[in-house]
N, CA, C and O of each residue as an XYZ file, in Angstrom:
652
protein
N     -12.175     26.133    -11.203
C     -12.147     27.582    -10.943
C     -11.143     28.162    -11.893
O      -9.997     27.715    -11.940
N     -11.556     29.159    -12.657
C     -10.700     29.765    -13.683
C     -10.189     31.103    -13.145
O     -10.995     31.976    -12.824
N      -8.945     31.275    -13.044
C      -8.310     32.480    -12.449
C      -7.724     33.346    -13.494
O      -7.389     32.807    -14.549
N      -7.563     34.577    -13.343
C      -7.026     35.481    -14.244
C      -5.987     36.402    -13.568
O      -6.155     36.849    -12.433
N      -4.933     36.652    -14.308
C      -3.855     37.635    -13.680
C      -3.623     38.572    -14.766
O      -3.367     38.196    -15.910
N      -3.717     39.875    -14.394
C      -3.295     40.934    -15.471
C      -2.141     41.786    -14.901
O      -2.056     42.104    -13.715
N      -1.273     42.118    -15.857
C      -0.207     43.001    -15.494
C      -0.629     44.394    -15.393
O      -1.718     44.734    -15.858
N       0.168     45.242    -14.809
C      -0.203     46.723    -14.761
C       0.253     47.554    -15.967
O       0.050     48.767    -16.023
N       0.838     46.903    -16.869
C       1.336     47.716    -18.032
C       0.099     48.035    -19.001
O      -0.961     47.412    -18.946
N       0.328     48.945    -19.779
C      -0.752     49.455    -20.656
C      -1.291     48.307    -21.556
O      -2.493     48.310    -21.820
N      -0.475     47.308    -22.055
C      -1.056     46.259    -22.653
C      -1.034     45.082    -21.785
O      -0.081     44.309    -21.681
N      -2.177     44.997    -21.155
C      -2.356     43.909    -20.084
C      -2.200     42.508    -20.615
O      -2.758     42.127    -21.645
N      -1.447     41.787    -19.896
C      -1.191     40.356    -20.164
C      -2.208     39.672    -19.355
O      -2.306     39.867    -18.143
N      -3.024     38.809    -20.064
C      -3.973     38.077    -19.245
C      -3.690     36.604    -19.464
O      -3.643     36.082    -20.579
N      -3.497     35.946    -18.259
C      -3.206     34.561    -18.324
C      -4.397     33.664    -17.778
O      -4.819     33.923    -16.651
N      -4.889     32.768    -18.404
C      -6.031     32.025    -17.900
C      -5.427     30.687    -17.473
O      -4.786     29.993    -18.262
N      -5.646     30.352    -16.224
C      -5.068     29.095    -15.662
C      -6.072     27.953    -15.917
O      -7.276     28.097    -15.703
N      -5.531     26.819    -16.382
C      -6.242     25.622    -16.593
C      -6.429     24.956    -15.243
O      -7.492     24.394    -14.981
N      -5.439     25.003    -14.390
C      -5.477     24.349    -13.089
C      -5.290     25.318    -11.993
O      -4.633     26.333    -12.227
N      -5.785     25.122    -10.841
C      -5.589     26.029     -9.708
C      -4.300     25.577     -9.059
O      -3.528     26.439     -8.639
N      -4.013     24.325     -8.947
C      -2.838     23.740     -8.338
C      -2.178     22.669     -9.134
O      -2.820     21.809     -9.737
N      -0.875     22.742     -9.118
C      -0.010     21.571     -9.644
C       0.672     21.022     -8.479
O       1.296     21.787     -7.743
N       0.613     19.694     -8.222
C       1.282     19.077     -7.103
C       2.623     18.405     -7.638
O       2.653     17.620     -8.585
N       3.672     18.801     -6.937
C       4.920     18.164     -7.428
C       5.407     17.385     -6.170
O       5.612     17.983     -5.114
N       5.586     16.068     -6.296
C       5.936     15.176     -5.197
C       6.602     13.960     -5.694
O       6.557     13.630     -6.879
N       7.204     13.313     -4.804
C       7.840     11.901     -5.062
C       6.734     10.890     -4.853
O       6.340     10.695     -3.703
N       6.227     10.263     -5.820
C       5.131      9.377     -5.623
C       5.339      8.253     -4.631
O       4.480      7.942     -3.806
N       6.571      7.627     -4.749
C       6.680      6.580     -3.750
C       6.794      6.947     -2.300
O       6.584      6.132     -1.402
N       7.146      8.245     -2.091
C       7.164      8.702     -0.699
C       5.853      9.201     -0.202
O       5.598      8.999      0.985
N       4.983      9.828     -0.947
C       3.779     10.540     -0.523
C       2.489     10.373     -1.170
O       1.486     10.930     -0.723
N       2.466      9.580     -2.273
C       1.240      9.525     -3.143
C       0.164      8.755     -2.293
O      -1.011      9.121     -2.334
N       0.554      7.714     -1.542
C      -0.468      6.974     -0.827
C      -0.908      7.519      0.460
O      -1.874      7.042      1.055
N      -0.195      8.548      0.922
C      -0.588      9.147      2.307
C      -0.761     10.600      2.078
O      -1.777     10.975      1.492
N       0.133     11.468      2.483
C       0.089     12.922      2.561
C      -0.498     13.519      1.235
O      -1.532     14.188      1.237
N       0.221     13.238      0.106
C      -0.259     13.966     -1.113
C      -1.625     13.444     -1.611
O      -2.428     14.218     -2.133
N      -1.876     12.170     -1.453
C      -3.169     11.648     -1.724
C      -4.202     12.366     -0.941
O      -5.200     12.784     -1.529
N      -4.056     12.544      0.318
C      -5.099     13.235      1.176
C      -5.227     14.750      0.883
O      -6.313     15.324      0.955
N      -4.041     15.392      0.540
C      -4.114     16.778      0.161
C      -4.773     16.961     -1.229
O      -5.547     17.897     -1.431
N      -4.475     16.105     -2.132
C      -5.334     16.261     -3.461
C      -6.795     16.069     -3.214
O      -7.604     16.885     -3.657
N      -7.163     15.029     -2.530
C      -8.653     14.760     -2.232
C      -9.271     16.056     -1.423
O     -10.357     16.523     -1.767
N      -8.565     16.574     -0.397
C      -9.090     17.765      0.260
C      -9.221     18.953     -0.696
O     -10.177     19.724     -0.607
N      -8.320     19.088     -1.552
C      -8.331     20.300     -2.469
C      -9.435     20.090     -3.490
O     -10.164     21.039     -3.777
N      -9.598     18.923     -4.043
C     -10.667     18.612     -5.036
C     -12.068     18.766     -4.340
O     -13.012     19.298     -4.924
N     -12.143     18.329     -3.210
C     -13.383     18.344     -2.419
C     -13.925     19.836     -2.292
O     -15.111     20.165     -2.278
N     -12.861     20.638     -2.205
C     -13.223     22.128     -2.015
C     -13.331     22.907     -3.365
O     -13.313     24.137     -3.396
N     -13.441     22.157     -4.434
C     -13.583     22.780     -5.737
C     -12.324     23.336     -6.350
O     -12.366     24.086     -7.326
N     -11.156     22.944     -5.744
C      -9.890     23.462     -6.311
C      -9.422     22.509     -7.311
O      -9.140     21.354     -6.993
N      -9.320     22.976     -8.597
C      -8.865     22.049     -9.723
C      -7.478     21.824     -9.578
O      -6.683     22.738     -9.798
N      -7.060     20.557     -9.188
C      -5.724     20.254     -9.003
C      -5.297     19.152    -10.032
O      -5.943     18.128    -10.252
N      -3.999     19.543    -10.694
C      -3.437     18.554    -11.564
C      -2.706     17.494    -10.766
O      -1.970     17.835     -9.841
N      -2.874     16.268    -11.075
C      -2.164     15.238    -10.551
C      -1.944     14.221    -11.658
O      -2.911     13.822    -12.307
N      -0.634     13.758    -11.918
C      -0.280     13.068    -12.962
C      -1.111     11.733    -13.186
O      -1.474     11.390    -14.312
N      -1.368     11.058    -12.121
C      -2.043      9.802    -12.340
C      -3.476      9.910    -12.694
O      -4.131      8.927    -13.038
N      -3.989     11.176    -12.606
C      -5.373     11.423    -13.017
C      -5.508     12.183    -14.336
O      -6.498     11.974    -15.037
N      -4.588     13.036    -14.703
C      -4.685     13.879    -15.769
C      -3.997     13.408    -17.112
O      -4.358     13.843    -18.206
N      -2.980     12.485    -16.951
C      -2.225     12.141    -18.066
C      -2.818     10.712    -18.556
O      -2.890      9.753    -17.787
N      -3.213     10.665    -19.833
C      -3.688      9.505    -20.425
C      -2.672      8.346    -20.549
O      -1.503      8.573    -20.860
N      -3.116      7.152    -20.312
C      -2.268      5.992    -20.510
C      -1.734      6.047    -21.984
O      -2.479      6.300    -22.931
N      -0.365      5.788    -22.117
C       0.201      5.733    -23.531
C       0.657      7.045    -23.966
O       1.445      7.098    -24.910
N       0.250      8.135    -23.382
C       0.777      9.402    -23.827
C       2.146      9.781    -23.282
O       2.542      9.201    -22.271
N       2.878     10.678    -23.849
C       4.157     11.074    -23.511
C       4.057     11.952    -22.065
O       3.280     12.899    -21.944
N       4.822     11.565    -21.154
C       4.538     12.207    -19.845
C       5.140     13.582    -19.681
O       4.433     14.493    -19.248
N       6.528     13.805    -20.033
C       7.289     14.908    -19.817
C       6.551     16.123    -20.355
O       6.252     17.012    -19.557
N       6.225     16.241    -21.664
C       5.569     17.499    -22.228
C       4.240     17.804    -21.449
O       3.903     18.975    -21.277
N       3.492     16.774    -20.983
C       2.225     17.034    -20.380
C       2.446     17.651    -18.990
O       1.678     18.514    -18.565
N       3.487     17.213    -18.291
C       3.784     17.765    -17.059
C       4.349     19.163    -17.048
O       4.028     20.001    -16.205
N       5.185     19.366    -18.001
C       5.709     20.754    -18.171
C       4.530     21.766    -18.513
O       4.448     22.867    -17.968
N       3.671     21.325    -19.412
C       2.580     22.247    -19.846
C       1.578     22.414    -18.603
O       1.026     23.490    -18.372
N       1.394     21.308    -17.850
C       0.565     21.509    -16.603
C       1.077     22.501    -15.684
O       0.319     23.288    -15.118
N       2.320     22.500    -15.510
C       3.022     23.456    -14.619
C       2.779     24.921    -15.088
O       2.443     25.794    -14.288
N       2.964     25.157    -16.427
C       2.719     26.495    -17.028
C       1.307     26.894    -16.833
O       1.019     28.077    -16.650
N       0.377     25.922    -16.864
C      -1.134     26.201    -16.805
C      -1.681     26.269    -15.382
O      -2.889     26.408    -15.195
N      -0.834     26.176    -14.404
C      -1.288     26.138    -12.980
C      -0.938     27.421    -12.214
O       0.192     27.910    -12.244
N      -1.938     27.927    -11.545
C      -1.717     29.244    -10.747
C      -0.827     29.040     -9.593
O      -0.003     29.902     -9.285
N      -0.965     27.860     -8.895
C      -0.193     27.600     -7.750
C       0.541     26.276     -7.938
O       0.022     25.316     -8.506
N       1.674     26.272     -7.473
C       2.468     25.034     -7.500
C       2.910     24.624     -6.015
O       3.688     25.339     -5.384
N       2.398     23.485     -5.506
C       2.577     23.049     -4.239
C       3.684     21.986     -4.492
O       3.487     21.046     -5.263
N       4.924     22.169     -3.782
C       5.989     21.209     -3.962
C       6.102     20.487     -2.632
O       6.315     21.153     -1.619
N       5.981     19.237     -2.570
C       6.040     18.443     -1.409
C       7.495     17.818     -1.365
O       7.805     16.841     -2.046
N       8.306     18.429     -0.554
C       9.632     17.883     -0.408
C       9.683     16.761      0.563
O       9.398     17.020      1.732
N      10.023     15.496      0.219
C      10.223     14.467      1.075
C      11.629     13.854      1.003
O      12.450     14.325      0.216
N      11.902     12.917      1.727
C      13.284     12.295      1.768
C      13.704     11.848      0.420
O      14.885     11.989      0.105
N      12.918     11.360     -0.349
C      13.286     10.782     -1.744
C      13.112     11.774     -2.853
O      13.394     11.419     -3.998
N      12.669     12.996     -2.617
C      12.362     13.976     -3.633
C      13.633     14.214     -4.579
O      13.514     14.168     -5.803
N      14.728     14.445     -4.012
C      15.930     14.682     -4.837
C      16.513     13.475     -5.531
O      17.384     13.607     -6.390
N      16.042     12.304     -5.166
C      16.424     11.096     -5.882
C      15.669     10.965     -7.163
O      15.991     10.073     -7.948
N      14.750     11.735     -7.420
C      13.962     11.665     -8.742
C      14.394     12.848     -9.609
O      14.213     14.010     -9.243
N      14.974     12.516    -10.779
C      15.180     13.594    -11.790
C      13.946     14.258    -12.313
O      13.912     15.432    -12.682
N      12.854     13.364    -12.320
C      11.560     13.962    -12.713
C      11.152     15.054    -11.839
O      10.749     16.114    -12.318
N      11.238     14.842    -10.504
C      10.940     15.853     -9.519
C      11.781     17.165     -9.658
O      11.293     18.295     -9.628
N      12.989     16.896     -9.801
C      13.949     18.061     -9.960
C      13.717     18.826    -11.201
O      13.769     20.056    -11.189
N      13.449     18.117    -12.328
C      13.087     18.820    -13.551
C      11.905     19.622    -13.408
O      11.850     20.749    -13.900
N      10.898     19.081    -12.728
C       9.656     19.816    -12.440
C       9.900     21.066    -11.701
O       9.356     22.128    -12.002
N      10.789     20.909    -10.657
C      11.106     22.108     -9.774
C      11.726     23.180    -10.526
O      11.355     24.341    -10.360
N      12.647     22.872    -11.342
C      13.271     23.917    -12.276
C      12.290     24.621    -13.063
O      12.291     25.848    -13.153
N      11.386     23.813    -13.681
C      10.341     24.497    -14.472
C       9.417     25.340    -13.674
O       9.006     26.398    -14.151
N       9.048     24.928    -12.444
C       8.229     25.628    -11.518
C       8.922     26.947    -11.241
O       8.268     27.986    -11.333
N      10.328     26.976    -10.876
C      10.907     28.196    -10.606
C      10.958     29.169    -11.717
O      10.835     30.378    -11.522
N      11.157     28.589    -13.002
C      11.097     29.434    -14.178
C       9.719     30.100    -14.378
O       9.649     31.272    -14.747
N       8.661     29.379    -14.142
C       7.242     29.933    -14.287
C       6.955     30.891    -13.182
O       6.173     31.821    -13.375
N       7.557     30.710    -12.013
C       7.300     31.796    -10.938
C       7.897     33.034    -11.405
O       7.271     34.090    -11.321
N       9.121     32.971    -11.914
C       9.757     34.212    -12.357
C       9.095     34.818    -13.619
O       8.904     36.033    -13.678
N       8.756     34.025    -14.585
C       8.198     34.415    -15.856
C       6.830     34.848    -15.824
O       6.482     35.846    -16.454
N       5.946     34.099    -15.063
C       4.418     34.192    -15.075
C       3.796     34.709    -13.854
O       2.596     34.975    -13.790
N       4.651     34.854    -12.848
C       4.035     35.257    -11.546
C       3.259     34.204    -10.744
O       2.479     34.497     -9.837
N       3.542     32.918    -11.159
C       2.810     31.878    -10.397
C       3.352     31.889     -8.838
O       4.363     32.500     -8.493
N       2.616     31.207     -8.057
C       3.048     31.127     -6.658
C       3.492     29.726     -6.317
O       2.802     28.759     -6.640
N       4.660     29.601     -5.652
C       5.031     28.259     -5.188
C       4.860     28.156     -3.665
O       5.189     29.058     -2.895
N       4.284     26.908     -3.267
C       4.015     26.723     -1.844
C       4.824     25.431     -1.490
O       4.439     24.319     -1.850
N       5.932     25.633     -0.786
C       6.832     24.415     -0.357
C       6.259     23.784      0.827
O       5.853     24.492      1.749
N       6.185     22.411      0.884
C       5.779     21.727      2.093
C       6.968     20.701      2.229
O       7.333     19.937      1.336
N       7.500     20.804      3.461
C       8.601     19.955      3.941
C       8.033     18.826      4.648
O       7.751     18.959      5.839
N       7.816     17.630      3.992
C       7.257     16.464      4.645
C       8.316     15.479      5.186
O       8.926     14.684      4.470
N       8.469     15.606      6.489
C       9.451     14.712      7.207
C      10.826     15.070      6.778
O      11.684     14.189      6.827
N      11.137     16.259      6.362
C      12.468     16.681      6.035
C      12.645     18.144      6.636
O      11.664     18.883      6.720
N      13.780     18.512      7.011
C      14.165     19.759      7.578
C      14.328     20.742      6.356
O      15.058     20.410      5.422
N      13.679     21.912      6.349
C      13.881     22.824      5.317
C      15.420     23.102      4.997
O      15.865     23.194      3.853
N      16.167     23.223      6.162
C      17.640     23.598      5.918
C      18.369     22.504      5.195
O      19.310     22.744      4.439
N      17.864     21.155      5.468
C      18.565     20.182      4.752
C      18.226     20.196      3.256
O      19.029     19.733      2.447
N      17.087     20.704      2.885
C      16.803     20.758      1.435
C      17.603     21.926      0.935
O      18.328     21.775     -0.048
N      17.512     23.128      1.576
C      18.262     24.205      1.135
C      19.725     24.019      0.879
O      20.321     24.476     -0.096
N      20.301     23.239      1.934
C      21.768     23.177      1.880
C      22.170     21.839      1.347
O      23.349     21.486      1.377
N      21.206     21.074      0.851
C      21.367     19.747      0.388
C      22.241     18.873      1.235
O      23.335     18.447      0.862
N      21.663     18.622      2.455
C      22.247     17.750      3.397
C      21.406     16.485      3.541
O      20.297     16.414      3.011
N      21.947     15.448      4.284
C      21.065     14.247      4.454
C      20.788     13.543      3.128
O      21.664     13.355      2.284
N      19.439     13.142      2.991
C      19.034     12.381      1.761
C      19.249     13.185      0.540
O      19.509     12.634     -0.530
N      19.144     14.554      0.667
C      19.349     15.476     -0.492
C      20.875     15.432     -0.868
O      21.193     15.434     -2.057
N      21.745     15.394      0.044
C      23.219     15.358     -0.210
C      23.499     13.930     -0.973
O      24.165     13.833     -2.004
N      22.902     12.894     -0.316
C      23.039     11.537     -0.945
C      22.623     11.513     -2.437
O      23.331     10.978     -3.290
N      21.561     12.055     -2.687
C      21.059     12.066     -4.066
C      21.909     12.829     -5.027
O      22.073     12.435     -6.182
N      22.502     14.025     -4.513
C      23.365     14.762     -5.457
C      24.781     14.135     -5.640
O      25.416     14.396     -6.662
N      25.313     13.281     -4.641
C      26.525     12.750     -4.929
C      26.396     11.850     -6.205
O      27.310     11.862     -7.029
N      25.377     11.133     -6.376
C      25.186     10.277     -7.559
C      24.757     11.097     -8.715
O      25.292     10.838     -9.793
N      23.880     12.042     -8.664
C      23.431     12.865     -9.766
C      24.549     13.688    -10.371
O      24.615     13.759    -11.598
N      25.410     14.301     -9.630
C      26.515     15.092    -10.184
C      27.494     14.362    -11.095
O      28.021     14.857    -12.090
N      27.679     13.083    -10.619
C      28.619     12.176    -11.487
C      27.946     12.054    -12.894
O      28.642     12.052    -13.910
N      26.624     11.955    -12.939
C      25.968     11.577    -14.321
C      25.567     12.896    -15.057
O      25.654     12.930    -16.285
N      25.151     13.933    -14.386
C      24.539     15.046    -14.981
C      24.919     16.302    -14.343
O      24.095     16.964    -13.711
N      26.168     16.664    -14.489
C      26.875     17.871    -13.717
C      26.185     19.143    -14.020
O      25.970     19.909    -13.081
N      25.800     19.473    -15.252
C      25.187     20.734    -15.577
C      23.752     20.760    -14.988
O      23.365     21.702    -14.296
N      23.012     19.734    -15.277
C      21.694     19.720    -14.681
C      21.610     19.796    -13.219
O      20.667     20.335    -12.640
N      22.637     19.235    -12.612
C      22.690     19.189    -11.087
C      22.920     20.630    -10.613
O      22.484     20.997     -9.522
N      23.536     21.368    -11.346
C      23.723     22.867    -10.891
C      22.369     23.646    -10.859
O      22.086     24.447     -9.968
N      21.559     23.337    -11.914
C      20.233     24.020    -12.053
C      19.312     23.444    -10.950
O      18.487     24.165    -10.387
N      19.470     22.098    -10.643
C      18.672     21.498     -9.584
C      18.982     22.063     -8.299
O      18.056     22.448     -7.585
N      20.218     22.160     -7.909
C      20.621     22.781     -6.613
C      20.135     24.235     -6.486
O      19.701     24.650     -5.411
N      20.207     24.983     -7.547
C      19.710     26.386     -7.514
C      18.272     26.456     -7.286
O      17.823     27.280     -6.489
N      17.507     25.644     -7.932
C      16.057     25.562     -7.833
C      15.707     25.122     -6.403
O      14.774     25.693     -5.840
N      16.347     24.203     -5.810
C      16.068     23.733     -4.404
C      16.305     24.933     -3.427
O      15.524     25.207     -2.516
N      17.448     25.621     -3.697
C      17.692     26.762     -2.782
C      16.661     27.869     -2.908
O      16.242     28.462     -1.914
N      16.283     28.122     -4.064
C      15.209     29.246     -4.336
C      13.926     28.801     -3.829
O      13.249     29.671     -3.281
N      13.447     27.624     -3.898
C      12.193     27.129     -3.367
C      12.243     27.230     -1.820
O      11.265     27.576     -1.157
N      13.429     26.911     -1.297
C      13.518     26.935      0.235
C      13.573     28.294      0.734
O      13.433     28.441      1.948
N      13.760     29.357     -0.029
C      13.785     30.636      0.450
C      12.407     31.290      0.556
O      12.269     32.452      0.940
N      11.345     30.459      0.183
C       9.899     30.848      0.249
C       9.311     30.232      1.508
O       9.556     29.059      1.790
N       8.620     30.920      2.194
C       7.984     30.461      3.374
C       7.029     29.397      3.088
O       6.165     29.603      2.235
N       7.091     28.167      3.769
C       6.287     27.097      3.458
C       5.929     26.474      4.681
O       6.028     27.098      5.737
N       5.449     25.089      4.635
C       5.013     24.335      5.811
C       5.948     23.297      6.071
O       6.475     22.629      5.180
N       6.160     23.155      7.305
C       7.177     22.065      7.807
C       6.337     21.093      8.600
O       5.817     21.404      9.671
N       6.223     19.918      8.042
C       5.390     18.803      8.641
C       6.380     17.770      9.101
O       6.961     17.078      8.265
N       6.605     17.628     10.411
C       7.483     16.664     10.991
C       6.805     15.357     11.406
O       7.472     14.329     11.529
N       5.552     15.384     11.611
C       4.783     14.214     12.064
C       3.454     14.211     11.113
O       2.983     15.217     10.582
N       2.973     12.965     11.008
C       1.662     12.831     10.347
C       1.819     12.201      8.938
O       0.827     12.010      8.233
């Protein structure tokens, strides 16, 4: 499905989306269950969904492909799980997603999978544990990651406690 977005200015900015949805998730937490099922359901409904294990060729550099896929996706579904903040890849994706939301008008849809949204927003529980270690190693990046988590949690999303 190819979507188009135009600005209301006299020189219309038209963006063509390569993907309908980009899924950001911690693989070891949700790939084999929730995110796998979500991706299958989206694909079966004709929604072109970027998923790293299907879209990135073996042997190619991962980071640039992920960042480009975020830019080329109309919607970004972020699946926050207990281990999400333990992954600097996930946190870097989230920063890029927030940048694209502001710059390109993309839509972010947060899903809180077995985590409380307020724990993500305030970085408590497993999110606090992750940042204790991350801030020692990458202080400047940690500030951007924290800000991106807060912004993403200020958007109405889905809270899945069971399943």
